[in-house]
MARBA-3410 file (N, C-alpha, C, O; in Angstrom, 1 decimal):
183
3.8,19.7,-6.9,4.3,18.2,-7.1,4.2,17.8,-8.7,3.3,18.0,-9.5 ~ 5.2,17.4,-8.8,5.5,16.6,-10.6,4.9,16.0,-10.5,4.7,15.3,-9.5 ~ 4.2,15.9,-11.6,3.2,14.9,-12.4,3.5,14.1,-12.9,4.6,14.6,-13.2 ~ 3.5,12.7,-13.7,3.9,11.9,-14.8,2.5,11.9,-15.3,1.4,11.6,-14.7 ~ 3.0,12.4,-17.0,2.1,12.6,-18.0,3.0,11.4,-18.5,3.9,10.7,-18.1
1.8,11.5,-20.3,2.3,11.0,-20.7,3.2,11.2,-21.4,3.7,12.3,-21.3 ~ 4.0,10.4,-22.3,5.6,11.1,-22.8,6.0,11.9,-22.2,6.2,12.9,-22.9 ~ 6.2,12.0,-21.4,6.9,13.1,-20.7,8.0,12.5,-19.2,7.8,11.6,-18.5 ~ 9.0,13.2,-19.3,10.1,12.3,-18.6,9.7,12.9,-17.4,9.0,13.9,-17.2 ~ 10.7,11.9,-16.4,10.5,12.2,-14.9,11.5,13.2,-14.4,12.7,12.7,-14.4
11.5,14.0,-14.1,11.8,14.7,-13.5,13.3,13.8,-11.9,13.3,12.7,-11.5 ~ 13.9,14.5,-11.5,15.3,14.1,-11.3,14.5,14.4,-9.4,14.8,13.8,-8.4 ~ 14.0,15.0,-9.6,13.9,15.5,-7.9,12.3,14.3,-7.2,11.9,14.0,-6.1 ~ 11.7,13.8,-9.0,10.7,13.2,-8.8,10.8,11.9,-8.9,9.8,11.2,-9.0 ~ 12.2,11.2,-8.8,12.8,10.2,-9.4,12.9,9.7,-7.7,12.4,8.8,-7.1
14.1,10.8,-7.3,14.5,10.8,-5.9,13.4,10.6,-4.9,13.7,9.9,-3.9 ~ 11.9,11.5,-4.8,11.2,11.2,-3.9,10.3,9.7,-4.5,9.5,9.4,-3.6 ~ 10.3,9.3,-5.1,10.0,7.4,-5.3,10.8,6.7,-5.3,10.6,5.5,-5.7 ~ 12.3,7.2,-4.7,12.7,6.3,-4.2,12.8,6.2,-2.5,13.0,5.4,-1.6 ~ 12.5,8.2,-2.7,12.2,7.4,-1.0,11.5,7.3,-0.2,11.7,7.4,1.0
10.4,6.9,-1.0,9.2,6.6,-0.4,9.7,4.7,-1.0,9.7,3.8,-0.2 ~ 9.8,4.8,-1.7,10.0,3.0,-2.2,10.9,2.7,-1.0,10.4,1.7,-0.4 ~ 12.0,3.2,-0.4,12.8,3.0,0.8,11.9,2.9,2.2,12.0,2.1,3.2 ~ 11.2,3.8,1.9,10.3,4.0,3.5,9.4,2.3,3.0,9.5,1.3,3.8 ~ 9.0,2.2,2.5,8.0,1.0,2.0,8.9,0.0,2.5,8.4,-0.8,3.2
10.3,-0.1,2.2,11.0,-1.5,2.5,11.5,-1.5,3.9,11.8,-2.6,4.3 ~ 11.6,-0.4,4.7,12.1,-0.3,6.0,11.2,-0.2,6.8,11.6,-0.2,7.9 ~ 9.1,-0.1,6.7,8.2,-0.4,6.9,7.3,-1.4,7.2,6.7,-1.5,8.3 ~ 7.1,-2.6,5.5,6.6,-3.2,5.8,7.0,-4.5,7.0,6.3,-5.0,7.9 ~ 8.2,-4.8,6.6,8.5,-6.1,7.3,8.3,-6.1,7.9,7.7,-7.1,8.3
8.3,-4.7,9.3,7.9,-4.8,10.5,6.7,-5.2,10.6,5.7,-4.5,10.4 ~ 6.6,-6.6,10.8,5.4,-7.1,10.9,4.6,-8.1,12.3,5.6,-8.5,12.9 ~ 3.6,-8.6,12.9,3.0,-8.9,13.3,2.5,-9.8,13.6,1.5,-9.6,14.3 ~ 3.0,-11.7,13.3,1.9,-12.6,12.6,1.2,-13.2,14.0,1.5,-13.5,15.1 ~ -0.1,-13.4,13.0,-1.0,-13.3,13.8,-1.9,-14.6,12.9,-3.1,-14.9,12.9
-1.1,-14.9,12.3,-1.5,-16.3,11.1,-1.0,-16.6,10.4,0.2,-16.7,10.7 ~ -1.4,-17.1,8.7,-0.9,-17.1,7.7,-0.7,-15.3,7.5,0.0,-14.7,8.3 ~ -1.2,-14.9,6.8,-0.9,-13.5,7.3,-0.9,-11.9,8.3,-1.9,-11.2,8.7 ~ 0.3,-11.6,8.5,0.6,-11.3,9.5,0.0,-9.6,9.3,-0.4,-9.2,8.2 ~ -0.1,-8.6,10.4,0.1,-7.5,10.8,1.0,-7.0,10.1,2.0,-7.3,10.7
1.3,-6.0,8.9,1.9,-4.9,8.7,2.0,-3.3,8.4,0.9,-2.8,8.2 ~ 2.7,-2.8,8.4,2.7,-1.1,7.9,2.8,-1.0,6.9,3.3,0.1,6.6 ~ 2.5,-2.1,5.7,3.2,-1.9,4.1,1.5,-0.8,3.5,1.7,0.1,2.7 ~ -0.2,-1.1,4.1,-0.6,-0.4,3.8,-0.3,1.1,3.8,-0.3,1.8,2.8 ~ 0.2,1.4,5.7,0.4,2.8,6.1,1.2,3.4,5.1,0.8,4.4,4.5
2.3,2.9,4.8,3.3,3.3,4.0,2.9,4.1,2.7,3.1,5.2,2.4 ~ 2.3,2.9,2.0,1.4,3.3,0.8,0.7,4.8,1.1,1.1,5.9,0.7 ~ -0.7,4.6,2.2,-1.5,5.9,2.3,-0.7,7.1,2.3,-1.0,8.2,1.8 ~ 0.7,6.8,3.2,1.5,8.5,3.8,1.6,8.7,2.2,1.2,9.8,1.8 ~ 2.3,7.4,0.9,3.1,7.5,-0.3,2.1,8.5,-1.1,2.4,9.7,-1.5
0.7,7.8,-1.3,-0.3,8.8,-2.3,-0.1,10.1,-1.7,0.1,10.9,-2.7 ~ -0.2,10.9,-0.1,-0.3,12.0,0.2,0.7,12.9,-0.8,0.4,13.7,-1.6 ~ 2.3,12.5,-0.4,3.4,12.9,-1.1,3.6,13.1,-2.1,3.7,14.3,-2.5 ~ 3.9,12.2,-2.8,4.1,11.8,-4.5,2.5,11.7,-5.3,2.4,11.9,-6.5 ~ 1.4,11.4,-4.6,0.1,11.2,-6.0,0.0,9.9,-6.1,0.4,9.0,-5.3
-0.6,9.6,-7.2,-1.1,8.2,-7.4,-0.5,7.2,-8.3,-0.4,6.0,-8.2 ~ -0.3,7.8,-8.9,0.4,8.0,-10.2,2.1,7.1,-9.7,2.6,6.0,-9.9 ~ 2.7,8.5,-8.9,3.9,8.0,-8.8,4.2,6.8,-7.6,5.1,5.9,-7.5 ~ 2.9,7.4,-6.8,3.1,6.3,-5.1,2.6,4.9,-6.3,3.6,4.2,-6.5 ~ 1.7,4.5,-7.0,1.5,3.3,-7.2,3.3,2.9,-8.1,3.8,2.0,-7.6
3.9,3.3,-9.1,5.3,3.2,-9.6,6.0,2.8,-8.5,6.8,1.8,-8.8 ~ 6.1,3.4,-7.0,7.0,3.1,-6.1,7.3,2.0,-5.2,8.3,1.5,-4.6 ~ 5.3,1.9,-5.5,5.6,0.7,-4.3,5.5,-0.7,-5.5,5.5,-1.9,-5.0 ~ 5.4,-0.5,-7.0,5.9,-1.5,-8.1,6.6,-2.7,-7.8,6.7,-3.9,-7.7 ~ 7.7,-0.6,-7.8,9.6,-1.2,-7.6,9.2,-2.0,-6.4,9.0,-3.2,-6.6
9.1,-1.4,-5.0,8.9,-2.4,-4.1,8.6,-3.7,-4.2,9.1,-4.5,-3.4 ~ 7.6,-4.1,-5.1,7.1,-5.1,-5.3,8.2,-5.9,-5.6,8.6,-6.8,-5.0 ~ 9.0,-5.3,-7.2,9.8,-6.1,-7.3,11.1,-6.1,-7.1,11.8,-6.6,-8.0 ~ 12.0,-5.4,-5.4,13.2,-5.4,-5.0,12.1,-7.5,-3.8,12.7,-8.5,-3.3 ~ 11.0,-7.4,-3.9,11.2,-8.2,-2.8,11.1,-9.5,-3.8,11.4,-10.6,-3.4
10.6,-9.3,-5.3,10.5,-10.5,-6.2,11.7,-10.8,-6.1,11.7,-11.9,-5.6 ~ 13.5,-10.3,-6.5,14.3,-10.7,-6.6,14.6,-11.1,-5.3,15.7,-11.6,-5.5 ~ 14.4,-11.4,-4.1,15.3,-11.7,-3.5,15.4,-11.0,-1.6,15.7,-11.4,-0.6 ~ 14.9,-9.2,-2.3,15.5,-9.0,-0.8,14.1,-9.1,0.1,13.0,-9.4,-0.2 ~ 14.5,-8.8,1.1,14.2,-9.3,2.6,13.1,-7.9,2.7,13.3,-7.2,3.8
12.0,-7.4,1.9,11.4,-6.4,2.0,9.9,-6.7,1.8,9.2,-5.8,1.6 ~ 9.4,-7.6,1.9,7.8,-8.5,2.8,8.0,-8.7,4.5,8.9,-8.4,5.3 ~ 6.9,-9.3,4.7,6.3,-9.1,6.2,7.0,-10.1,6.5,7.0,-11.2,6.1 ~ 7.9,-9.4,7.6,8.9,-10.8,8.3,9.7,-11.2,7.8,9.8,-12.4,7.5 ~ 10.8,-9.9,7.3,11.7,-9.7,6.0,11.9,-11.1,5.4,12.6,-12.0,5.7
10.9,-10.9,4.4,10.7,-12.2,3.7,11.0,-11.6,2.0,10.8,-10.4,1.8 ~ 11.4,-12.4,0.8,11.5,-11.6,0.1,11.2,-13.2,-1.1,10.6,-14.2,-0.7 ~ 11.7,-12.9,-1.9,11.2,-13.8,-3.6,10.1,-14.0,-4.5,9.3,-13.2,-4.9 ~ 10.3,-15.1,-4.8,8.8,-14.8,-6.0,7.6,-15.7,-4.9,6.5,-15.3,-4.6 ~ 8.2,-16.8,-4.4,7.7,-17.4,-3.2,6.6,-17.2,-2.4,5.6,-18.0,-2.3
6.8,-15.6,-1.6,5.9,-15.2,-0.9,5.4,-14.3,-2.1,4.5,-13.6,-1.5 ~ 5.4,-14.1,-2.8,4.7,-12.7,-4.0,3.5,-13.8,-4.8,2.3,-13.6,-5.1 ~ 4.2,-14.9,-4.9,2.8,-15.9,-5.2,2.4,-17.0,-4.3,1.8,-18.0,-4.7 ~ 2.8,-16.6,-3.4,2.0,-17.7,-2.5,0.8,-17.5,-1.7,0.2,-16.9,-2.6 ~ 0.0,-17.5,-0.7,-1.0,-17.6,0.0,-1.4,-16.5,0.0,-2.4,-16.1,-0.6
-0.6,-16.0,0.5,-0.3,-14.5,0.9,-0.2,-13.3,-0.3,-1.0,-12.4,-0.3 ~ 0.9,-13.4,-1.2,0.5,-12.6,-2.0,-0.1,-11.8,-3.1,0.5,-11.1,-3.8 ~ -1.9,-12.3,-3.1,-2.4,-11.7,-3.5,-3.3,-10.4,-2.7,-4.4,-10.1,-3.1 ~ -2.8,-10.0,-1.7,-2.5,-8.9,-0.6,-1.6,-7.5,-1.2,-1.7,-6.3,-1.3 ~ -0.4,-9.0,-1.6,0.6,-7.7,-1.6,0.5,-6.6,-3.2,0.8,-5.5,-3.5
-0.2,-8.4,-4.1,-0.6,-7.5,-5.3,-1.8,-6.3,-5.2,-1.8,-5.1,-5.6 ~ -2.7,-6.9,-4.4,-4.5,-6.2,-3.7,-3.4,-4.8,-3.5,-4.1,-3.8,-3.9 ~ -2.5,-4.5,-3.3,-2.4,-3.3,-2.7,-2.6,-2.1,-3.6,-3.2,-1.1,-3.3 ~ -1.8,-2.5,-5.1,-2.0,-2.0,-6.1,-2.9,-1.3,-6.9,-2.7,-0.2,-7.6 ~ -3.9,-2.0,-6.7,-5.8,-1.7,-6.8,-6.1,-0.1,-5.6,-6.6,1.0,-5.8
-5.6,-0.7,-4.3,-5.7,-0.3,-3.3,-5.0,1.2,-3.5,-5.8,2.2,-3.4 ~ -3.9,1.4,-3.7,-3.2,2.7,-4.1,-4.3,3.3,-5.4,-4.9,4.4,-5.4 ~ -4.4,2.4,-6.3,-4.7,3.7,-7.3,-6.3,4.1,-7.0,-6.8,5.1,-7.5 ~ -7.3,2.9,-5.9,-8.5,4.1,-5.9,-8.4,5.4,-4.8,-8.7,6.6,-5.0 ~ -7.7,4.7,-3.4,-7.3,5.3,-2.4,-6.9,6.6,-3.0,-7.5,7.6,-2.7
-5.6,6.6,-4.2,-4.9,7.9,-4.3,-5.9,8.6,-5.1,-5.9,9.8,-4.8 ~ -6.8,8.4,-6.0,-7.7,8.9,-7.1,-8.6,9.5,-6.1,-8.8,10.7,-6.5 ~ -9.2,9.5,-4.9,-10.0,10.2,-3.8,-9.4,10.8,-3.3,-9.8,11.9,-3.1 ~ -8.1,10.4,-2.8,-7.3,11.5,-2.2,-6.9,13.1,-3.9,-6.9,14.4,-3.7 ~ -6.8,12.6,-4.7,-6.2,13.7,-6.2,-7.3,14.4,-5.6,-7.2,15.3,-4.8
-8.5,13.8,-6.1,-9.5,14.4,-7.0,-10.4,15.1,-6.3,-11.1,16.0,-6.7 ~ -10.0,14.4,-4.6,-10.8,15.4,-2.8,-10.5,16.9,-2.5,-11.2,17.8,-2.0 ~ -8.5,16.7,-3.5,-7.8,17.3,-2.9,-7.4,17.4,-1.4,-7.1,18.4,-0.8 ~ -7.3,15.7,-0.8,-6.7,15.8,0.7,-7.9,16.2,1.5,-7.7,16.8,2.5 ~ -9.6,15.8,0.8,-10.8,15.9,1.9,-10.6,14.6,2.8,-10.4,13.4,2.3
-10.7,15.2,4.8,-10.4,14.1,5.2,-11.7,12.8,4.4,-11.4,12.1,3.4 ~ -13.0,12.8,5.2,-14.1,12.4,4.4,-13.5,11.4,3.3,-12.9,10.4,3.5 ~ -13.9,12.2,2.2,-13.4,11.4,0.7,-12.2,10.9,0.8,-11.9,10.5,-0.3 ~ -11.1,10.5,1.5,-10.0,10.5,1.7,-10.4,9.0,2.2,-10.1,8.0,1.6 ~ -10.9,9.1,3.2,-10.9,8.2,4.1,-11.6,7.2,3.7,-11.3,6.0,4.0
-13.2,7.6,2.4,-14.1,6.6,2.0,-12.7,6.2,0.9,-12.2,5.0,1.0 ~ -12.2,7.0,0.0,-11.2,6.1,-0.6,-10.0,5.0,-0.1,-9.7,4.0,-0.7 ~ -9.4,5.7,1.2,-8.6,4.7,2.1,-9.6,3.3,1.7,-9.3,2.4,0.9 ~ -10.8,3.3,2.6,-11.7,2.4,3.0,-12.3,1.3,1.6,-12.5,0.1,1.7 ~ -12.6,2.1,0.5,-12.6,1.5,-0.6,-11.6,0.3,-1.4,-11.8,-0.8,-2.0
-10.0,1.3,-1.0,-9.1,0.6,-1.8,-9.1,-0.2,-0.7,-9.8,-1.0,-1.2 ~ -8.9,-0.6,0.4,-8.4,-1.8,1.3,-9.1,-2.6,1.3,-8.8,-3.5,2.1 ~ -10.4,-2.9,0.6,-11.5,-3.1,0.6,-11.5,-4.6,-0.7,-11.5,-5.8,-0.7 ~ -11.5,-3.7,-1.6,-10.3,-4.3,-3.0,-9.3,-4.9,-2.4,-9.8,-5.9,-2.0 ~ -8.2,-4.7,-2.0,-7.2,-5.4,-1.7,-7.5,-6.8,-0.5,-6.8,-7.7,-0.1
-8.6,-6.7,-0.5,-9.1,-7.5,1.0,-9.8,-8.6,0.0,-9.8,-9.8,0.3 ~ -10.3,-8.2,-1.0,-11.1,-9.4,-2.0,-10.2,-9.6,-2.4,-10.1,-10.8,-2.1 ~ -9.1,-9.3,-3.2,-8.3,-9.3,-3.6,-7.7,-10.7,-3.4,-7.9,-11.8,-4.0 ~ -7.0,-10.3,-2.4,-6.1,-11.0,-1.2,-7.0,-12.2,-0.7,-6.4,-13.2,-0.4 ~ -7.8,-12.1,-0.7,-8.8,-13.3,-0.2,-9.3,-14.3,-0.5,-9.2,-15.3,0.1
-10.0,-13.8,-1.9,-9.5,-14.5,-2.9,-8.8,-15.8,-4.1,-9.0,-16.9,-4.6 ~ -7.7,-14.5,-4.2,-6.4,-15.5,-4.1,-5.9,-16.5,-2.7,-5.2,-17.5,-3.1 ~ -6.0,-16.4,-1.5,-5.5,-16.8,-0.9,-6.5,-18.2,-0.5,-6.2,-19.2,0.2 ~ -7.7,-17.8,-1.1,-8.6,-19.7,-0.7,-8.0,-20.1,-1.8,-7.3,-21.0,-1.5 ~ -8.0,-19.7,-3.4,-7.2,-20.2,-4.4,-5.6,-21.0,-3.9,-5.3,-22.2,-4.1
-5.1,-20.3,-3.5,-4.0,-21.0,-3.3,-3.5,-22.1,-2.0,-2.7,-23.1,-2.1 ~ -4.4,-21.5,-0.3,-3.9,-22.4,0.6,-5.7,-23.5,1.1,-5.9,-24.0,2.2 ~ -6.6,-23.5,-0.4,-7.6,-24.4,-0.7,-8.8,-24.6,1.0,-9.1,-25.5,1.9 ~ -9.2,-23.2,0.7,-9.7,-22.3,2.1,-11.8,-22.2,1.2,-12.2,-22.2,0.0 ~ -12.3,-22.0,2.2,-13.9,-21.7,1.7,-13.7,-20.2,2.6,-13.1,-19.9,3.6
-14.5,-19.6,1.7,-14.7,-18.0,1.4,-14.8,-17.4,3.2,-14.2,-16.4,3.6 ~ -15.5,-18.1,3.8,-15.9,-17.4,5.4,-14.8,-18.2,6.3,-14.9,-17.8,7.4 ~ -14.1,-19.0,6.2,-13.6,-18.9,7.4,-11.9,-18.5,6.4,-10.9,-18.6,7.2 ~ -11.6,-18.2,5.3,-10.9,-17.0,5.1,-11.2,-16.1,5.6,-10.3,-15.6,6.3 ~ -12.1,-15.7,5.6,-12.6,-14.0,5.7,-12.4,-13.8,7.3,-12.3,-12.7,7.7
-12.3,-15.0,8.4,-12.4,-14.7,9.2,-11.1,-14.7,10.0,-10.9,-14.2,11.1 ~ -10.0,-15.7,8.8,-8.4,-15.7,9.2,-7.8,-14.4,8.3,-6.8,-13.8,8.8 ~ -8.1,-14.2,7.6,-7.5,-13.1,6.6,-8.2,-11.3,6.8,-7.8,-10.2,6.5 ~ -9.2,-11.7,7.3,-9.9,-10.2,6.9,-10.3,-9.5,8.2,-9.8,-8.5,8.7 ~ -11.5,-10.3,8.6,-11.6,-9.4,10.1,-10.4,-9.4,11.2,-10.6,-8.5,12.0
-9.1,-10.3,11.5,-8.8,-9.5,12.6,-8.2,-7.8,12.0,-8.1,-6.9,12.7 ~ -8.0,-7.7,11.3,-7.6,-6.6,10.4,-8.2,-5.5,9.9,-7.7,-4.8,9.1 ~ -9.0,-5.5,10.3,-10.6,-4.2,10.8,-10.2,-2.9,11.8,-10.5,-1.8,11.5 ~ -9.7,-3.3,12.7,-9.3,-2.2,13.6,-8.1,-1.7,13.1,-8.1,-0.5,13.0 ~ -6.9,-2.3,12.8,-6.3,-2.1,13.0,-5.9,-0.8,11.7,-5.2,0.2,11.8
-6.8,-1.3,10.5,-6.3,-1.2,9.3,-7.1,0.4,9.8,-6.8,1.5,9.4 ~ -8.2,0.1,10.6,-10.1,1.6,10.8,-8.4,2.9,11.3,-8.2,4.1,11.0 ~ -7.5,1.9,12.3,-6.2,3.2,12.8,-5.5,3.4,11.9,-5.6,4.7,11.7 ~ -4.9,3.0,11.2,-4.0,3.4,10.1,-4.8,4.5,9.0,-4.3,5.5,8.5 ~ -5.8,4.0,8.8,-6.4,4.8,7.6,-6.6,5.9,8.4,-5.7,6.7,7.9
-7.4,6.6,9.6,-7.0,7.4,10.8,-6.3,8.3,10.6,-6.5,9.4,10.2 ~ -4.7,7.5,11.0,-3.4,8.0,11.3,-3.5,8.8,9.6,-3.6,10.0,9.3 ~ -3.4,7.6,8.4,-3.1,9.1,7.0,-3.8,10.0,6.8,-3.5,11.1,6.3 ~ -4.9,9.6,7.2,-6.0,11.3,6.7,-5.9,11.9,7.5,-6.6,12.9,7.3 ~ -5.2,12.0,8.7,-5.0,13.4,9.3,-3.5,13.6,9.3,-3.3,14.8,9.5
-2.6,13.1,9.3,-1.0,13.3,9.2,-0.3,13.6,7.7,0.7,14.3,7.4 ~ -1.6,12.6,6.6,-1.3,12.9,4.7,-1.0,14.2,4.6,0.0,14.6,4.1 ~ -1.9,14.9,5.3,-1.9,16.0,4.0,-1.1,16.9,5.3,-0.5,17.7,4.6 ~ -0.8,17.1,6.3,0.0,17.8,7.2,1.6,17.2,6.3,2.3,18.2,6.0 ~ 1.9,16.3,6.0,2.9,15.5,5.6,3.2,16.6,4.0,4.1,17.2,3.5
2.2,16.3,3.6,1.6,16.6,2.0,2.3,18.4,1.9,3.3,18.7,1.5 ~ 1.2,19.1,2.5,1.8,20.9,2.9,3.1,20.9,3.3,3.8,21.7,2.7 ~ 3.8,20.1,4.5,4.9,20.6,4.7,6.2,20.2,3.8,7.3,20.8,3.8 ~ 5.8,19.1,2.9,6.8,18.8,1.4,6.4,19.5,0.7,7.1,19.7,-0.3 ~ 4.6,20.5,0.5,5.5,21.4,-1.1,5.5,23.0,-0.7,5.3,24.0,-1.3
5.8,22.6,0.9,7.0,23.9,1.3,7.8,23.9,1.0,8.1,24.6,0.0 ~ 8.6,23.2,1.4,10.2,22.5,1.3,11.2,22.4,-0.4,12.4,22.4,-0.6 ~ 9.6,22.1,-1.7,9.7,21.8,-2.4,9.7,22.7,-3.1,9.9,22.7,-4.3
END
């Protein structure tokens, strides 16, 4: 895979891969199950796959492009919503929290070359950071106390996120190998 180095130009192939992963996120993220103020979505799964396919820098860039697309109003956020109100509203902290999640998980995946255990640990730590950022944001925006916010915005998501992490840890390296063969 091409990597983005400081001062280096991005190749057309790399730009195309970033665009494809941005599009994948735009398709998967709106698919959600509303279970309260924070819906269950496939956004983090798309990011995890992108980390294997693109690497940490390029996937983080892809996700930021996705956020900008949603910010300008295209309905790419959960529930087919878009706009600044969604991004900066009570659940926007989770959307923004996916950035450090991608960085932490991506560093672990890259540094240990996709080894399952360290990849899972990286995704768990990254997800915990996203939960912390999003929950603090939610508490401030929605005027909630921490414990009720955790029971509403974190605890219901733990089983599903564990499944997404497991899927990504096993499928991601296979996607990565297949893509390396093709490119």
